[in-house]
N, C-alpha and C positions, 0 to 999 in steps of 0.2 A: 543694745544687748537683747538676746533672744532667750526665751524661757521654753524649755521642752518638757512636756509632761504627757505620758501615755500616748505617744505617737502624734501629739497635736502641737502646733507651733503658733506662738503669738509674740508680738513685739511689745515689750514693756514700755510704759509711758504713753501708749496710744490712748486717745480719749475713748474709743470704742474698739476693743481688741476683736479682731476677726480670726476665728479659729478654723482651721482646715485640717483634714486628715493628712497624715504623713504618707509618703509614697508606699511604705510597707503596709500601713493600715488600708490604703486604697486597694492594694493588691489582695489583701486578705478578704476584703468585702467583695471584690470581683470574683474571687475564687468561691466564696460561699454562694453567691448568686448563680454561678455556673453549676455548682453541685446541686443546688435546689432545682434548677432547670432540668438537669440530667435525670434526677430522681423522678420528677414529674413526668418526663417523657417516657421513662421506663415503665412507670405505673400505668400510663395511658395505653402504651403498646401492649403490655402484658394483659391488661383488662380486656382490650379489644380482641386479642387472640383467644383468650379463654372463653369469653362470652360469645364470640363469633363461632367458635368450634361447637359450643353447646347448642347454639341456634341452628347451625347447619345439621347437627346430628338429629335434632328433633324434627326439623322441617323435611329432611330427606328420609325419615323413617317410614316404613310401609303403612302404618296406621295413622299417619298424621292427618290425612283428609277426614277420616272418621272422627278423630279427636277434635279437630277444628269445628266440625259441624255440631258435635255433641256438647262441647264445653265453651266454645267461643263464637256462638251465634250472635252477632252484633245486633241484628234486628230484634231477636227475642229478648236479648239482654235489656234493650231500651224499653221493651214492652213491660217487663216485670220490674224494672227499676223503681217506679213509684211505690209499689207494694213492699219491696225489700227495704226501701228507705223508711217507710212508715214503721216497719218492724225494728229497724235500726234505732229509731228514736226511743223505743223501749229500752234498748241496751244502754244508750247514753243516759237516759233518765235514771235507770236503775244503778248505773255506775256512780252518778253524782250523789244520789240519795244514800246508797250503801256506803260510799266513801266517807260521808260525814259521820255516820254512826260507827263505822269501823275506826275512824280516827279517835272518837270519844271513848269507845269501849276499850280499844287497844292501849290507849294512853293510861286509862285506869288500871288495866291489868299490869302494865309495865311498872307503874308507880307502886302498886301493891307488892309485886315481886321484888322490887328494888328496895322496899322499905326495910329498915332495921329495927322497927319498933316491936317489942315482944308482944304487945297487945294485938298486933296484926298477924300473928303466927298462923291462926286458923285460916285467915283469908289468903295468906301466902300459899298455904297448902292447897286450898281450893283453886286458886289461880294457876298454880303449877299443874294440878291435875287437869284443869280445863285446857291449858295449852298443850299438854302431852296428848290428850285425847283427840282434839280437833286437828292437831298437826299430823296425827297418825292415821286419820281416816280420809279417804279420797273425797273430794268435794262432791263428786257425782253421787256417792252413797249418801252423803249428808242431805243433798237435795231430795233424793228419793225418800229417805226416812222422814224428813220433816214435811215434805210435800204430800205424802200419802199417810203418814202416821198421825199427824195432828188432826186432820179431818176425821180420821177413823175413831178418835176419842169421843166425838160428838158432844163436846163441852160447849155449853151456851156461852156466847160472848167471844169465842175464838173465831177468827176469820177463816174462811175457806178459799180466799183469793189465792190463786196459784202464783200471781205476781208477788204478793206480799210474802207468801211462804217461801218462794224461791229466793227472794231478797233476804229473808231471815237466815236461810241456809248459807248464803254467800257471806253475810255479815259475821255469823258466829265462826265460820271457818277462817276467813281472812283476818279476823281480829286476833286469832292465835298467832298467825305468822307475823303480822305487823307489830304485835306486842313484843315479840322477841327482837325485832329490828330496833324498836325504840329502847328496849332494855339494854341491848348491846351498846347503843349510843350513850346511855346513862353510865354504864360501867366503863366506857372508854375515857370518861372525864377523869383526870388525875385526882387522886384523893387529896392532894394539897389544895385543890380548889375548894373542896368542902371544908377543910380545916381552916383555910383563910377566911371563908365566909362566917364560920362559927366564931372565929376570933374577933370579928367585927361586930358580934352581937346578934347575928341573924339566927333565928330558930330553924328547926329542921324544914318546916314548910317554906319559909322564906328562902332558905338556901337552895332548895330544890327548884323553886319557882324562878328566882332571879339569877342564879348562878349555874346550876347543873343543867336544867332543861334547855335553856337557850343554846348552850354549847352542844348538847347531845342531839337536839333536833337538827341543828345546822350540819352536823357530821353525817347524819343518816338520811338527809334529804334525797340524795341519788337513789339509794335502795328503796325508799318510800315511793319515789316516782316510778321505779321499775315495778313495784307492786301494783301501782295504779294501772299501768299498761296491762299487767296480767289480769287485773280485776275486770277491765273492759272485755278482754277476750273470754274470760270464764263466765261472764253473764250469759253467753250463748248456751251454756249448759242447762239453763232453766227451761229451754225449749222442750226438754224431756217431759215437763209437767203439762205441756200444752200451751205455754205462753207463746203468743205470736210475736216473737222477736225477729231479728233479721235471719237467723238460722232457720226458724220454723217457717217463716214466709218463703224462704228459698226452697225449703223441703216441699211445701205445699205446691208451689209452682212447678217444681221438677217432677213431682209425682203425677201431675196432670199431663205433661207432655213427654215424659221420659227423656227430657233434655236437661243437662246439668249446668247450663249457663247461669241459672239463678244462683247456684253455689259460688261460681266465680264472681258474680256481681256482689254478693254478700262479702266475699273475701276482699274485694277491692275497697268496699266501704270501711271495713275494719282497718285495712292498711292505711287508708287516708288519715286515720286518727292515730294509730299506734306508731307509725314510722316517725312523724314529727315529735311525738312524745318520747320515743326512744332516743332520737337525736338530741332533744332537750335534756334528757337524762344524762347522756354522755357528756354534754357540754357542762352541766352542773357538776358532774364528777370531776372533770378536768379543772374547773375553777376551784373546787374544794381542795383538790390535791395541790394546786399551785398556792393556795392560801396556807395550807399546812406546811408546805416547803418553805414559804416565806417566813412563817413563824419560827420554823426550825433554824433557819439561817440567822434570824434576829436573835 
């Protein structure tokens, strides 16, 4: 006797049944493989055509020789690379340090804004005002106001380090954005989760810590990683205060030779970090969506 199930055939009574796809299933699999191969071929050909056309347009342009000498001088790029890398270390260090304080401060803001306690009403008002103000002011203006305003106060004990002041400006601005991302994650958790936790005897703090926050942070991980990429790029703005980061180092070298290859060198350094982070963010987003879809099906 034979048992047929979902296109697979097995002989009953065998000690070890061997399952094999039916002819129809094999045909479907082969068709899917061919379709995937065709899509991949079309993608490769179209990409080569578009990128090749752009490359030909640039290379055959009348000013390409001058642009190549001014922006893509390989010898000069290798000469200034150590100095630009030294400045880029400042960007990396500032990103890591600022990222830690942003995480702590923004989480506090999000928890205060999401709190339902009447006693925290004044703090909710202050947190809301803070978020509205610093989300509405360009980061460059905040850097200028803090970088030049705080030293002008001449208060004893306050630092005049442009690196610290630039870092503070980045922290207070990004904390407003990240706080809203975290708060959106908290609000996305279904109210039944909170009610179920309270029915088990958990208080408000325990509910937020053990039930709400883990789900919220998992959902907003991709946008938080995206903010990290933006943070690394925006640390270059502190160069306006005179901090010798990658941007400032490139500017100094370019002003000496009137050759803009150092800017391209700094650009490549940023891309070496931001592109992998961006791809990792996309992968995290895809995994998160697959997890949510699996939960929805279940």
